[in-house]
MIVO-334609 format. One record per residue: residue number from 1; x, y, z of N, C-alpha, C, O in turn. Coordinates in nm, 4 decimals, padded with zeros to 6 digits. Layout:
[NUM, [X, Y, Z], [X, Y, Z], [X, Y, Z], [X, Y, Z]]
...
// end
This chain:
[1, [04.6938, 01.1796, 05.1203], [04.7872, 01.0703, 05.1289], [04.7819, 00.9918, 04.9980], [04.6741, 00.9663, 04.9442]]
[2, [04.8966, 00.9545, 04.9484], [04.9066, 00.8817, 04.8227], [04.8717, 00.7339, 04.8430], [04.8836, 00.6802, 04.9532]]
[3, [04.8287, 00.6702, 04.7349], [04.7908, 00.5289, 04.7405], [04.9087, 00.4423, 04.7850], [04.8909, 00.3469, 04.8607]]
[4, [05.0281, 00.4753, 04.7383], [05.1463, 00.3982, 04.7765], [05.1701, 00.4081, 04.9276], [05.2060, 00.3092, 04.9915]]
[5, [05.1503, 00.5266, 04.9839], [05.1689, 00.5451, 05.1283], [05.0662, 00.4639, 05.2079], [05.0994, 00.4018, 05.3088]]
[6, [04.9429, 00.4656, 05.1613], [04.8376, 00.3885, 05.2277], [04.8709, 00.2398, 05.2222], [04.8542, 00.1679, 05.3207]]
[7, [04.9179, 00.1946, 05.1070], [04.9544, 00.0535, 05.0914], [05.0697, 00.0163, 05.1848], [05.0674, -00.0903, 05.2464]]
[8, [05.1701, 00.1029, 05.1957], [05.2830, 00.0741, 05.2838], [05.2419, 00.0761, 05.4312], [05.2917, -00.0038, 05.5106]]
[9, [05.1520, 00.1664, 05.4675], [05.0999, 00.1680, 05.6050], [05.0323, 00.0348, 05.6351], [05.0576, -00.0263, 05.7389]]
[10, [04.9464, -00.0098, 05.5439], [04.8783, -00.1381, 05.5618], [04.9750, -00.2548, 05.5669], [04.9580, -00.3478, 05.6457]]
[11, [05.0767, -00.2487, 05.4819], [05.1773, -00.3546, 05.4806], [05.2479, -00.3649, 05.6154], [05.2655, -00.4749, 05.6678]]
[12, [05.2882, -00.2517, 05.6717], [05.3594, -00.2569, 05.7996], [05.2678, -00.2921, 05.9162], [05.3128, -00.3499, 06.0152]]
[13, [05.1403, -00.2579, 05.9052], [05.0455, -00.3057, 06.0064], [05.0413, -00.4581, 06.0034], [05.0470, -00.5233, 06.1076]]
[14, [05.0312, -00.5141, 05.8830], [05.0241, -00.6595, 05.8670], [05.1550, -00.7274, 05.9082], [05.1531, -00.8301, 05.9761]]
[15, [05.2678, -00.6703, 05.8674], [05.3969, -00.7299, 05.9030], [05.4191, -00.7290, 06.0545], [05.4738, -00.8242, 06.1103]]
[16, [05.3768, -00.6221, 06.1199], [05.3917, -00.6156, 06.2653], [05.3037, -00.7211, 06.3316], [05.3450, -00.7847, 06.4286]]
[17, [05.1827, -00.7398, 06.2795], [05.0939, -00.8440, 06.3331], [05.1546, -00.9829, 06.3124], [05.1472, -01.0680, 06.4011]]
[18, [05.2137, -01.0054, 06.1973], [05.2799, -01.1341, 06.1709], [05.4004, -01.1494, 06.2622], [05.4235, -01.2567, 06.3180]]
[19, [05.4775, -01.0418, 06.2776], [05.5947, -01.0450, 06.3660], [05.5583, -01.0769, 06.5100], [05.6377, -01.1366, 06.5827]]
[20, [05.4388, -01.0375, 06.5514], [05.3929, -01.0666, 06.6877], [05.3693, -01.2158, 06.7080], [05.3779, -01.2659, 06.8201]]
[21, [05.3393, -01.2867, 06.5987], [05.3111, -01.4299, 06.6103], [05.4379, -01.5144, 06.6038], [05.4356, -01.6330, 06.6368]]
[22, [05.5466, -01.4543, 06.5619], [05.6770, -01.5225, 06.5663], [05.7288, -01.4985, 06.7063], [05.7938, -01.3972, 06.7320]]
[23, [05.7008, -01.5900, 06.7967], [05.7267, -01.5623, 06.9380], [05.7809, -01.6835, 07.0109], [05.7551, -01.7987, 06.9760]]
[24, [05.8567, -01.6517, 07.1133], [05.9073, -01.7507, 07.2080], [05.8652, -01.7012, 07.3455], [05.9118, -01.5960, 07.3893]]
[25, [05.7778, -01.7748, 07.4150], [05.7363, -01.7306, 07.5483], [05.8537, -01.7351, 07.6463], [05.9198, -01.8380, 07.6600]]
[26, [05.8791, -01.6237, 07.7139], [05.9890, -01.6169, 07.8101], [05.9418, -01.5753, 07.9493], [06.0247, -01.5519, 08.0372]]
[27, [05.8145, -01.5658, 07.9706], [05.7611, -01.5133, 08.0953], [05.6553, -01.4111, 08.0622], [05.5784, -01.4303, 07.9679]]
[28, [05.6494, -01.3022, 08.1378], [05.5431, -01.2046, 08.1124], [05.5577, -01.1314, 07.9791], [05.4597, -01.0790, 07.9262]]
[29, [05.6787, -01.1276, 07.9250], [05.7038, -01.0602, 07.7971], [05.7629, -01.1630, 07.7006], [05.8731, -01.2124, 07.7245]]
[30, [05.6924, -01.1962, 07.5922], [05.7470, -01.2943, 07.4984], [05.8489, -01.2311, 07.4037], [05.8450, -01.1108, 07.3779]]
[31, [05.9377, -01.3119, 07.3536], [06.0300, -01.2706, 07.2475], [05.9516, -01.2768, 07.1174], [05.8984, -01.3820, 07.0819]]
[32, [05.9439, -01.1639, 07.0456], [05.8735, -01.1598, 06.9169], [05.9583, -01.0829, 06.8159], [06.0664, -01.0335, 06.8480]]
[33, [05.9078, -01.0739, 06.6953], [05.9733, -00.9953, 06.5904], [05.9084, -00.8580, 06.5723], [05.9376, -00.7883, 06.4751]]
[34, [05.8204, -00.8185, 06.6654], [05.7538, -00.6887, 06.6539], [05.8536, -00.5738, 06.6481], [05.8389, -00.4831, 06.5662]]
[35, [05.9543, -00.5767, 06.7336], [06.0517, -00.4665, 06.7379], [06.1148, -00.4448, 06.6008], [06.1325, -00.3306, 06.5584]]
[36, [06.1483, -00.5513, 06.5323], [06.2071, -00.5396, 06.3989], [06.1152, -00.4607, 06.3058], [06.1591, -00.3668, 06.2393]]
[37, [05.9867, -00.4993, 06.3014], [05.8939, -00.4336, 06.2088], [05.8556, -00.2930, 06.2537], [05.8321, -00.2057, 06.1700]]
[38, [05.8491, -00.2702, 06.3836], [05.8193, -00.1358, 06.4351], [05.9289, -00.0378, 06.3931], [05.8997, 00.0711, 06.3437]]
[39, [06.0534, -00.0765, 06.4127], [06.1658, 00.0108, 06.3759], [06.1756, 00.0225, 06.2238], [06.1979, 00.1316, 06.1712]]
[40, [06.1590, -00.0881, 06.1540], [06.1660, -00.0853, 06.0079], [06.0575, 00.0047, 05.9491], [06.0822, 00.0750, 05.8511]]
[41, [05.9393, 00.0034, 06.0069], [05.8314, 00.0913, 05.9589], [05.8746, 00.2372, 05.9646], [05.8530, 00.3122, 05.8694]]
[42, [05.9351, 00.2775, 06.0747], [05.9832, 00.4150, 06.0856], [06.0933, 00.4456, 05.9862], [06.0942, 00.5523, 05.9247]]
[43, [06.1859, 00.3526, 05.9703], [06.2985, 00.3750, 05.8795], [06.2535, 00.3870, 05.7343], [06.3063, 00.4689, 05.6591]]
[44, [06.1573, 00.3065, 05.6956], [06.1127, 00.3079, 05.5561], [06.0045, 00.4131, 05.5306], [06.0074, 00.4822, 05.4287]]
[45, [05.9102, 00.4249, 05.6223], [05.7978, 00.5162, 05.6003], [05.8251, 00.6586, 05.6462], [05.7566, 00.7516, 05.6036]]
[46, [05.9239, 00.6766, 05.7324], [05.9488, 00.8075, 05.7907], [05.8715, 00.8211, 05.9207], [05.7906, 00.7351, 05.9555]]
[47, [05.8969, 00.9286, 05.9910], [05.8417, 00.9475, 06.1253], [05.6890, 00.9485, 06.1266], [05.6274, 00.8759, 06.2047]]
[48, [05.6284, 01.0288, 06.0422], [05.4834, 01.0460, 06.0446], [05.4098, 00.9186, 06.0047], [05.3222, 00.8715, 06.0773]]
[49, [05.4453, 00.8637, 05.8903], [05.3746, 00.7452, 05.8419], [05.4108, 00.6207, 05.9235], [05.3274, 00.5318, 05.9409]]
[50, [05.5336, 00.6140, 05.9731], [05.5713, 00.5029, 06.0610], [05.4875, 00.5047, 06.1877], [05.4360, 00.4016, 06.2310]]
[51, [05.4743, 00.6239, 06.2471], [05.3906, 00.6384, 06.3661], [05.2467, 00.5975, 06.3362], [05.1865, 00.5214, 06.4120]]
[52, [05.1922, 00.6474, 06.2270], [05.0527, 00.6177, 06.1911], [05.0334, 00.4676, 06.1712], [04.9368, 00.4102, 06.2214]]
[53, [05.1238, 00.4051, 06.0992], [05.1122, 00.2624, 06.0711], [05.1059, 00.1801, 06.1996], [05.0196, 00.0935, 06.2141]]
[54, [05.1962, 00.2068, 06.2914], [05.2017, 00.1269, 06.4136], [05.0921, 00.1681, 06.5110], [05.0444, 00.0847, 06.5880]]
[55, [05.0511, 00.2945, 06.5094], [04.9385, 00.3360, 06.5926], [04.8098, 00.2669, 06.5454], [04.7266, 00.2286, 06.6276]]
[56, [04.7936, 00.2510, 06.4153], [04.6769, 00.1792, 06.3634], [04.6832, 00.0310, 06.3998], [04.5806, -00.0302, 06.4293]]
[57, [04.8020, -00.0259, 06.3979], [04.8208, -00.1645, 06.4443], [04.7744, -00.1762, 06.5895], [04.6994, -00.2675, 06.6242]]
[58, [04.8190, -00.0840, 06.6735], [04.7770, -00.0831, 06.8139], [04.6257, -00.0696, 06.8265], [04.5632, -00.1377, 06.9077]]
[59, [04.5673, 00.0187, 06.7459], [04.4235, 00.0405, 06.7511], [04.3470, -00.0860, 06.7136], [04.2496, -00.1223, 06.7795]]
[60, [04.3914, -00.1526, 06.6077], [04.3256, -00.2777, 06.5681], [04.3317, -00.3799, 06.6810], [04.2335, -00.4484, 06.7096]]
[61, [04.4478, -00.3893, 06.7444], [04.4608, -00.4818, 06.8571], [04.3732, -00.4423, 06.9742], [04.3095, -00.5279, 07.0357]]
[62, [04.3692, -00.3144, 07.0056], [04.2866, -00.2668, 07.1164], [04.1384, -00.2916, 07.0900], [04.0610, -00.3150, 07.1828]]
[63, [04.1000, -00.2864, 06.9640], [03.9604, -00.3113, 06.9272], [03.9246, -00.4599, 06.9290], [03.8084, -00.4963, 06.9114]]
[64, [04.0241, -00.5449, 06.9500], [03.9967, -00.6873, 06.9649], [04.0485, -00.7771, 06.8563], [04.0389, -00.8992, 06.8687]]
[65, [04.1041, -00.7208, 06.7481], [04.1605, -00.8081, 06.6463], [04.2824, -00.8794, 06.7037], [04.3598, -00.8182, 06.7772]]
[66, [04.3009, -01.0054, 06.6725], [04.4098, -01.0838, 06.7334], [04.5458, -01.0577, 06.6682], [04.6040, -01.1471, 06.6066]]
[67, [04.5956, -00.9354, 06.6821], [04.7214, -00.8977, 06.6181], [04.8398, -00.8962, 06.7147], [04.9549, -00.8875, 06.6717]]
[68, [04.8121, -00.9047, 06.8443], [04.9207, -00.9033, 06.9420], [04.9766, -01.0447, 06.9591], [04.9187, -01.1410, 06.9089]]
[69, [05.0869, -01.0568, 07.0286], [05.1531, -01.1863, 07.0480], [05.0549, -01.2910, 07.0991], [04.9712, -01.2631, 07.1849]]
[70, [05.0665, -01.4112, 07.0452], [04.9790, -01.5196, 07.0863], [04.8388, -01.5082, 07.0315], [04.7453, -01.5651, 07.0879]]
[71, [04.8223, -01.4347, 06.9211], [04.6925, -01.4130, 06.8585], [04.5930, -01.3515, 06.9579], [04.4758, -01.3889, 06.9610]]
[72, [04.6411, -01.2581, 07.0379], [04.5557, -01.1901, 07.1350], [04.5208, -01.0507, 07.0848], [04.5910, -00.9927, 07.0019]]
[73, [04.4119, -00.9994, 07.1369], [04.3691, -00.8639, 07.1080], [04.2774, -00.8167, 07.2187], [04.2362, -00.8953, 07.3039]]
[74, [04.2456, -00.6893, 07.2175], [04.1539, -00.6330, 07.3145], [04.2216, -00.5397, 07.4119], [04.3438, -00.5401, 07.4272]]
[75, [04.1398, -00.4598, 07.4775], [04.1913, -00.3626, 07.5745], [04.2615, -00.4297, 07.6915], [04.3538, -00.3724, 07.7494]]
[76, [04.2191, -00.5503, 07.7267], [04.2826, -00.6209, 07.8384], [04.4318, -00.6413, 07.8114], [04.5126, -00.6356, 07.9041]]
[77, [04.4683, -00.6647, 07.6876], [04.6104, -00.6812, 07.6530], [04.6820, -00.5472, 07.6665], [04.7928, -00.5401, 07.7198]]
[78, [04.6179, -00.4415, 07.6180], [04.6800, -00.3089, 07.6191], [04.7006, -00.2577, 07.7625], [04.8007, -00.1918, 07.7908]]
[79, [04.6078, -00.2875, 07.8513], [04.6249, -00.2429, 07.9896], [04.6918, -00.3483, 08.0765], [04.7125, -00.3264, 08.1959]]
[80, [04.7255, -00.4623, 08.0177], [04.7930, -00.5694, 08.0897], [04.9431, -00.5447, 08.1006], [04.9910, -00.4368, 08.0656]]
[81, [05.0169, -00.6430, 08.1484], [05.1603, -00.6267, 08.1750], [05.2448, -00.5807, 08.0563], [05.3421, -00.5076, 08.0752]]
[82, [05.2096, -00.6218, 07.9347], [05.2903, -00.5835, 07.8179], [05.2385, -00.4571, 07.7488], [05.2895, -00.4188, 07.6436]]
[83, [05.1386, -00.3930, 07.8068], [05.0788, -00.2747, 07.7450], [05.1752, -00.1603, 07.7209], [05.1606, -00.0876, 07.6226]]
[84, [05.2729, -00.1426, 07.8075], [05.3698, -00.0346, 07.7896], [05.4518, -00.0511, 07.6630], [05.4834, 00.0464, 07.5948]]
[85, [05.4861, -00.1753, 07.6323], [05.5612, -00.2010, 07.5086], [05.4731, -00.1696, 07.3887], [05.5169, -00.1045, 07.2938]]
[86, [05.3487, -00.2163, 07.3934], [05.2558, -00.1944, 07.2828], [05.2338, -00.0447, 07.2594], [05.2359, 00.0016, 07.1454]]
[87, [05.2128, 00.0299, 07.3667], [05.1901, 00.1741, 07.3536], [05.3163, 00.2484, 07.3105], [05.3076, 00.3565, 07.2522]]
[88, [05.4315, 00.1924, 07.3382], [05.5578, 00.2549, 07.2977], [05.5888, 00.2334, 07.1498], [05.6646, 00.3104, 07.0907]]
[89, [05.5312, 00.1301, 07.0900], [05.5652, 00.0975, 06.9515], [05.5463, 00.2133, 06.8536], [05.6389, 00.2412, 06.7774]]
[90, [05.4319, 00.2826, 06.8510], [05.4193, 00.3928, 06.7541], [05.5200, 00.5051, 06.7784], [05.5735, 00.5631, 06.6840]]
[91, [05.5451, 00.5349, 06.9050], [05.6421, 00.6397, 06.9385], [05.7803, 00.5996, 06.8878], [05.8517, 00.6805, 06.8285]]
[92, [05.8172, 00.4737, 06.9119], [05.9478, 00.4237, 06.8682], [05.9607, 00.4284, 06.7170], [06.0654, 00.4657, 06.6641]]
[93, [05.8547, 00.3909, 06.6479], [05.8580, 00.3947, 06.5016], [05.8753, 00.5379, 06.4524], [05.9528, 00.5644, 06.3605]]
[94, [05.8021, 00.6298, 06.5150], [05.8152, 00.7704, 06.4779], [05.9550, 00.8234, 06.5017], [06.0093, 00.8956, 06.4181]]
[95, [06.0133, 00.7885, 06.6139], [06.1504, 00.8326, 06.6449], [06.2490, 00.7727, 06.5461], [06.3377, 00.8422, 06.4966]]
[96, [06.2337, 00.6433, 06.5171], [06.3242, 00.5782, 06.4214], [06.3179, 00.6464, 06.2862], [06.4183, 00.6537, 06.2154]]
[97, [06.2013, 00.6961, 06.2498], [06.1843, 00.7605, 06.1201], [06.2360, 00.9020, 06.1113], [06.2361, 00.9609, 06.0032]]
[98, [06.2801, 00.9582, 06.2228], [06.3307, 01.0961, 06.2215], [06.4707, 01.1091, 06.1621], [06.5059, 01.2140, 06.1081]]
[99, [06.5493, 01.0044, 06.1717], [06.6903, 01.0136, 06.1350], [06.7173, 00.9999, 05.9876], [06.6497, 00.9257, 05.9163]]
[100, [06.8163, 01.0720, 05.9436], [06.8686, 01.0612, 05.8068], [07.0193, 01.0507, 05.8170], [07.0798, 01.1046, 05.9096]]
[101, [07.0797, 00.9816, 05.7227], [07.2250, 00.9673, 05.7235], [07.2725, 00.8954, 05.8484], [07.2151, 00.7942, 05.8884]]
[102, [07.3766, 00.9475, 05.9093], [07.4332, 00.8848, 06.0295], [07.3389, 00.8909, 06.1489], [07.3437, 00.8046, 06.2365]]
[103, [07.2540, 00.9917, 06.1525], [07.1571, 01.0038, 06.2613], [07.0562, 00.8897, 06.2615], [06.9947, 00.8603, 06.3640]]
[104, [07.0399, 00.8270, 06.1479], [06.9425, 00.7181, 06.1358], [06.9731, 00.6050, 06.2341], [06.8819, 00.5494, 06.2952]]
[105, [07.0984, 00.5718, 06.2492], [07.1365, 00.4657, 06.3432], [07.0990, 00.5077, 06.4846], [07.0433, 00.4284, 06.5605]]
[106, [07.1288, 00.6300, 06.5196], [07.0972, 00.6813, 06.6529], [06.9466, 00.6804, 06.6783], [06.9025, 00.6357, 06.7842]]
[107, [06.8678, 00.7285, 06.5837], [06.7232, 00.7348, 06.6061], [06.6605, 00.5956, 06.6102], [06.5630, 00.5741, 06.6822]]
[108, [06.7146, 00.5018, 06.5347], [06.6631, 00.3641, 06.5391], [06.6841, 00.3042, 06.6785], [06.5930, 00.2443, 06.7357]]
[109, [06.8039, 00.3211, 06.7316], [06.8320, 00.2668, 06.8656], [06.7639, 00.3488, 06.9752], [06.7319, 00.2950, 07.0812]]
[110, [06.7416, 00.4757, 06.9516], [06.6652, 00.5570, 07.0461], [06.5203, 00.5080, 07.0514], [06.4595, 00.5047, 07.1584]]
[111, [06.4661, 00.4706, 06.9376], [06.3325, 00.4115, 06.9345], [06.3253, 00.2861, 07.0198], [06.2289, 00.2660, 07.0937]]
[112, [06.4274, 00.2015, 07.0097], [06.4341, 00.0816, 07.0930], [06.4398, 00.1184, 07.2408], [06.3747, 00.0543, 07.3232]]
[113, [06.5164, 00.2200, 07.2743], [06.5263, 00.2640, 07.4145], [06.3906, 00.3096, 07.4673], [06.3586, 00.2856, 07.5837]]
[114, [06.3112, 00.3746, 07.3837], [06.1775, 00.4177, 07.4239], [06.0890, 00.2967, 07.4527], [06.0133, 00.2962, 07.5497]]
[115, [06.0986, 00.1948, 07.3686], [06.0227, 00.0715, 07.3924], [06.0609, 00.0123, 07.5271], [05.9741, -00.0251, 07.6061]]
[116, [06.1903, 00.0038, 07.5531], [06.2360, -00.0522, 07.6807], [06.1891, 00.0315, 07.7990], [06.1399, -00.0226, 07.8980]]
[117, [06.2042, 00.1629, 07.7891], [06.1697, 00.2475, 07.9033], [06.0207, 00.2413, 07.9344], [05.9820, 00.2168, 08.0487]]
[118, [05.9368, 00.2633, 07.8331], [05.7924, 00.2628, 07.8574], [05.7423, 00.1226, 07.8940], [05.6551, 00.1073, 07.9796]]
[119, [05.7977, 00.0222, 07.8289], [05.7595, -00.1150, 07.8619], [05.7986, -00.1517, 08.0036], [05.7195, -00.2109, 08.0770]]
[120, [05.9205, -00.1169, 08.0422], [05.9683, -00.1444, 08.1786], [05.8855, -00.0682, 08.2816], [05.8462, -00.1247, 08.3837]]
[121, [05.8587, 00.0599, 08.2554], [05.7823, 00.1405, 08.3505], [05.6431, 00.0814, 08.3719], [05.5961, 00.0732, 08.4853]]
[122, [05.5778, 00.0407, 08.2650], [05.4438, -00.0175, 08.2753], [05.4486, -00.1526, 08.3452], [05.3684, -00.1797, 08.4346]]
[123, [05.5424, -00.2370, 08.3047], [05.5559, -00.3703, 08.3646], [05.5906, -00.3602, 08.5129], [05.5540, -00.4479, 08.5911]]
[124, [05.6603, -00.2551, 08.5517], [05.6957, -00.2336, 08.6928], [05.5732, -00.2209, 08.7806], [05.5770, -00.2570, 08.8982]]
[125, [05.4655, -00.1706, 08.7255], [05.3406, -00.1596, 08.8020], [05.2888, -00.2971, 08.8425], [05.2195, -00.3104, 08.9433]]
[126, [05.3220, -00.3986, 08.7646], [05.2742, -00.5341, 08.7901], [05.3758, -00.6175, 08.8683], [05.3382, -00.6995, 08.9521]]
[127, [05.5046, -00.5961, 08.8406], [05.6080, -00.6829, 08.8968], [05.7046, -00.6133, 08.9911], [05.7811, -00.6802, 09.0606]]
[128, [05.7030, -00.4821, 08.9953], [05.8054, -00.4068, 09.0662], [05.9206, -00.3778, 08.9716], [05.9408, -00.4516, 08.8751]]
[129, [05.9972, -00.2710, 08.9973], [06.1010, -00.2268, 08.9028], [06.2120, -00.3288, 08.8781], [06.2530, -00.3481, 08.7636]]
[130, [06.2601, -00.3931, 08.9811], [06.3724, -00.4869, 08.9636], [06.3316, -00.6095, 08.8837], [06.4016, -00.6501, 08.7909]]
[131, [06.2191, -00.6678, 08.9194], [06.1725, -00.7870, 08.8487], [06.1348, -00.7526, 08.7045], [06.1585, -00.8319, 08.6134]]
[132, [06.0763, -00.6351, 08.6841], [06.0414, -00.5919, 08.5489], [06.1672, -00.5770, 08.4630], [06.1675, -00.6149, 08.3459]]
[133, [06.2717, -00.5229, 08.5201], [06.3982, -00.5104, 08.4469], [06.4547, -00.6477, 08.4146], [06.5003, -00.6725, 08.3030]]
[134, [06.4513, -00.7359, 08.5123], [06.5075, -00.8712, 08.4968], [06.4305, -00.9536, 08.3940], [06.4908, -01.0282, 08.3169]]
[135, [06.2970, -00.9408, 08.3923], [06.2149, -01.0239, 08.3040], [06.1704, -00.9547, 08.1758], [06.1405, -01.0206, 08.0761]]
[136, [06.1659, -00.8204, 08.1785], [06.1092, -00.7492, 08.0651], [06.2053, -00.6675, 07.9819], [06.1663, -00.6111, 07.8796]]
[137, [06.3327, -00.6601, 08.0249], [06.4295, -00.5820, 07.9481], [06.5577, -00.6615, 07.9229], [06.5949, -00.6851, 07.8080]]
[138, [06.6235, -00.7018, 08.0285], [06.7577, -00.7616, 08.0152], [06.7654, -00.8803, 07.9186], [06.8600, -00.8869, 07.8402]]
[139, [06.6699, -00.9743, 07.9207], [06.6813, -01.0878, 07.8277], [06.6675, -01.0486, 07.6807], [06.7028, -01.1263, 07.5920]]
[140, [06.6169, -00.9296, 07.6553], [06.5854, -00.8892, 07.5181], [06.6905, -00.7987, 07.4545], [06.6857, -00.7736, 07.3341]]
[141, [06.7842, -00.7502, 07.5333], [06.8778, -00.6497, 07.4814], [06.9561, -00.7007, 07.3607], [06.9524, -00.6377, 07.2551]]
[142, [07.0261, -00.8120, 07.3731], [07.1079, -00.8614, 07.2613], [07.0235, -00.8925, 07.1377], [07.0581, -00.8475, 07.0285]]
[143, [06.9134, -00.9684, 07.1509], [06.8345, -00.9953, 07.0301], [06.7748, -00.8691, 06.9680], [06.7677, -00.8576, 06.8457]]
[144, [06.7318, -00.7745, 07.0519], [06.6722, -00.6526, 06.9980], [06.7760, -00.5623, 06.9325], [06.7455, -00.4959, 06.8335]]
[145, [06.8959, -00.5587, 06.9848], [07.0024, -00.4830, 06.9183], [07.0261, -00.5400, 06.7789], [07.0469, -00.4658, 06.6829]]
[146, [07.0228, -00.6724, 06.7690], [07.0405, -00.7378, 06.6388], [06.9222, -00.7078, 06.5462], [06.9417, -00.6867, 06.4265]]
[147, [06.8005, -00.7056, 06.5999], [06.6824, -00.6753, 06.5178], [06.6895, -00.5336, 06.4618], [06.6547, -00.5105, 06.3460]]
[148, [06.7341, -00.4396, 06.5432], [06.7458, -00.3013, 06.4960], [06.8558, -00.2923, 06.3897], [06.8392, -00.2230, 06.2893]]
[149, [06.9664, -00.3609, 06.4108], [07.0738, -00.3620, 06.3105], [07.0229, -00.4193, 06.1785], [07.0525, -00.3661, 06.0715]]
[150, [06.9468, -00.5272, 06.1865], [06.8897, -00.5870, 06.0654], [06.7912, -00.4911, 05.9983], [06.7894, -00.4799, 05.8757]]
[151, [06.7103, -00.4228, 06.0774], [06.6164, -00.3253, 06.0210], [06.6916, -00.2148, 05.9471], [06.6478, -00.1702, 05.8411]]
[152, [06.8030, -00.1712, 06.0019], [06.8842, -00.0686, 05.9350], [06.9379, -00.1190, 05.8014], [06.9380, -00.0452, 05.7029]]
[153, [06.9833, -00.2434, 05.7972], [07.0340, -00.3024, 05.6725], [06.9213, -00.3143, 05.5702], [06.9392, -00.2779, 05.4540]]
[154, [06.8069, -00.3643, 05.6119], [06.6934, -00.3803, 05.5205], [06.6485, -00.2448, 05.4674], [06.6194, -00.2319, 05.3485]]
[155, [06.6425, -00.1444, 05.5528], [06.6009, -00.0103, 05.5098], [06.6982, 00.0470, 05.4074], [06.6564, 00.1087, 05.3094]]
[156, [06.8275, 00.0269, 05.4298], [06.9277, 00.0751, 05.3315], [06.9083, 00.0069, 05.1971], [06.9128, 00.0715, 05.0924]]
[157, [06.8867, -00.1236, 05.2006], [06.8667, -00.1979, 05.0755], [06.7388, -00.1540, 05.0059], [06.7352, -00.1415, 04.8835]]
[158, [06.6347, -00.1310, 05.0832], [06.5080, -00.0843, 05.0265], [06.5291, 00.0490, 04.9546], [06.4787, 00.0689, 04.8441]]
[159, [06.6026, 00.1387, 05.0165], [06.6254, 00.2697, 04.9554], [06.7054, 00.2597, 04.8257], [06.6858, 00.3404, 04.7348]]
[160, [06.7937, 00.1631, 04.8162], [06.8711, 00.1436, 04.6934], [06.7812, 00.0944, 04.5806], [06.8077, 00.1210, 04.4633]]
[161, [06.6751, 00.0228, 04.6162], [06.5835, -00.0316, 04.5160], [06.4812, 00.0698, 04.4686], [06.4246, 00.0552, 04.3603]]
[162, [06.4569, 00.1735, 04.5495], [06.3569, 00.2726, 04.5119], [06.3987, 00.3444, 04.3850], [06.5159, 00.3773, 04.3666]]
[163, [06.2992, 00.3692, 04.2953], [06.3326, 00.4394, 04.1700], [06.3638, 00.5855, 04.1935], [06.3937, 00.6583, 04.0988]]
// end
């Protein structure tokens, strides 16, 4: 792995941790900027490195570093109500990084769908399927669609700047 790749992996781990602290509590699932950085990591780093970056972010949080929303960390967070979203993040980043050209938009939004599905399925264990949908998915659709759109714009601009 090249030094630049390692640096970018570390950067996206840090940005995702910062994005987790930009939050608005809405109930069991807070509104954060994690989705933006998770998708952006895949778009900029590609599938493999995007997955690795966000999987390492998850690992740091699981080990107890306070990188999750509300400066929380530890296995209790990962197995708690929002654990499905956290575990979906690396997969979503990897999926977002698969697309090129017009497919990029599709894979970015497919990554978001994976976050919603796995997050909803996990949260359903705690709240039941209907309440999990009402509290853990529906309030986030419009803002998350906008976050993915912004990630696509930022990724395009980043690529124009690359030498």
